[in-house]
N, C-alpha and C positions, 0 to 999 in steps of 0.2 A: 258473699263470692274472693276467692282467692286468684287475683290475678299474679301469672307467674311470672318472675323479672326474667327479662333476656338478661343472659349470661353478657359482658362486655368483653369481646375479644380483646386478648390480651398480646400487643406485637412480640415477636418472637426476635428476643434475643440474640443478636448478632456474636457468633464467635470471633476468637483475637483475629486469626487468619482472614473470618470474613469481613472486619471493619477494616483490616490492612489492605484487602484487595478492592474494597470499596474505595478507600482513600485513596490508592494508587490514581486510580480509573480517574478520580474526580481532578486529580492532578493532572493528568493525562490531556484532558478533557479542557481542564484550562490552560497548557500550554501549546496545546494545539490555537485556542481562541486570541490568546496573548501574540502568539506568533505571527497567526496570520493578519492582525493589525499591525503589530510593533516590527515587525522581522525577529530574524534570530538574536541578531546583535542587541535588539532592544527591550525582549524579553527578558525580563530582571527576575529572580529567585523570590523578589520580595511580590513581584506582581503575579507570577503565577500561583503563591501560596494563600495570598489574599483573595485573589478572585477564585481561587475553591473552596475558598471556607475553612481556611486552615493557617494554622501560624508557620513561622518560618521552620522551626523545629520540626516539625511533621513534616516536613518537605525533606528534610536532611535525613530522616530516618526511612523514606522510603525511597532517595537518590541521591546518589553520593556528589554531584554536582546538573550545572543546569545540560551542560552536555548530554550526561549518561540519562536524561529524562529524553530528551529527544531525540536519541539514538532507539531507546524502547519505543517510542513513539515511531518512528522511522519502522522500526522493525514490525510492528505490529498490523499499520497503517498496509506492508508487502504482501503479510501472509493474506490478510484480507482482502485484499484486491485476486489472488489468484482462487480463493473460496469464491468470490462475487462471480468470475468469470465461467469455474466453471459451475455454478449452479444455471448460468444464464445458456450457457450447451448443454443442458442436459437436456441427452434424447435426439440431440442434434448431431447426425451421422455425414448428412453432406459435407465435406470439405469447403464450398465456396460460401456455403452457409451460415459457415462456421468460422469464415471470413468477414463476412458482414460484419457478424455481431459482437465480433471484436474488436473490427472495427470503428462498430457505434460505441462500443464501452470508450473505448481507448480515446472518441472526440467527447463524448459526456465528462470525463475525467478529465482532460485537459483544459475543462473551462474554468475549472480550479487550479492555477500557478502556484500555489503555496504549498505544495508538496516539493514537487522539483526544486523550486528556490531552497527551501529547507535542508536538504540535501546540498546543498552545492554550498550554503554562508556553512555549515558545518562541518563540511569536509576543508573544506579554506583558513576557518580557524582552528581545526584538528590540525593542521598542515604546520602551520603560526605557532602556536602553540605545543608543537611536539608533543601530541597527543595521539596520531595518527596511531592505530594501532590494528590487529589482527579483525576483531569489532568492526570497526569501518570498513575493512578492504570487503569480509565477507557480510556486508548489511544488504545488498538485495542479494543472493548468492542462492537460496528457497524461492525466493520470488522467480527468479528469470528461470530460473530448472523447473518451476512448477506450471510456469506457462509453457515454457519450450516442449513438454513431455506429451501438452496437449497437442501442440505443433507437430511434432516427430508423427505423430500417428496420426495426420494427414495424409501423409504420404505412404507410400507402400513401404511394406518391409525395407530400411538398407538405400533407401531412398533419398530421402531428407538432405536438405543441404549443408546442413550444418548441425552440430552436437545441439541438443536443449539448451543449455542455458542462452548458447548464441543468439538461439530465435527466439526466447524468451527478450533477453538481452536487449534486443532488435525491436520490439514491442514497444517496450518500457522507455529504452529513453526518447523513441519517438512519441511516447506519450505527456512521457514529465519533462522533454525539453524546453526549459522557459523560454528560447526564444521564439519557438513556434505560437506561444501565447498570445504574443505584442507583434506580428507581424502580419500582412496582407496576402500574403502567399497561399498555397494548398492550405489547409486545412491538416489537421491533424488527423483526423479520419479517413480524410485522403490519400496524407503519406502512409499511414498503418497499412490501407487496403493496394494500396500500390505495391507495396514490397510484400506483402503476403500473397496477391494475386498472379505475381509475379515470379516468384520461388512456385507457387504451386503450377503455374503452365509451364516451365521448364522442368522439375524435376517430381510433378505426380504424378507421372503419366509413365508407365512401361508395360512392353508387351506382355498380356495375362493380368492385367492389373484391371483391378474393379473398380476402382476413384474415376470419378468421373468431373 
C-alpha cells in the first residue's frame, strides 16, 4: 500500500516592496511602544530599531530621522481615527445618537494621553530645531476635515456653525488635549458632548428641517 505524502506548504516569499512595507510597519509599532514608555526625547533610533528586530541601518533605509518616523506615526494614527469613527456611525442617522457615539469614542481614546503628548513634544522640538515645516503644519488637516464633514452633515444645509475643519478640530483638540487626561474636572466625554450638543441645539433646527 502506497501512502501519499502530504505536501509541505512553502511559505510565500515576500516581494521587495512587501518586505519593506512590513519592516516600516514593525518600526512604526516599535516607535510608538518606545515613545509611550520613554517619551519623545528619550525614544532613540537605536532603541526603536533594536526592539523592532532590525539594525540601525534598516531604520535609515526607511526613515531619514526620528522626527520623520514620528510624523508618519501621527499621520497614520490620525487618519485611522476618522475611519474608526466612521465605522461606529454606520447606519446612524439621528444627530443626537451620533453625538453620543462620538463622545463615547473621545472619552475612550483620551484614556491614552501619549498621542497628544507626542504631538506636543514633536512640534516643540521641531520649533527649537527649526525643522517645523509644511508637513507639520498640515499634519492633522485630513483628520479634522474628515470628522468635520461628518459633523456638518448633522445640520440642515448651510446651518453648520463652522466649516468642517473647525468642527473636527474642536473634537480632536478636546480629545487629545493632554491636560484633560490628568485633571479631576469634567471628563473628555462630557466636554465633547457638551460642545456638540450645544452647537446642535443652537444651529441644528431651522423651519422645515426634519432634524430633531
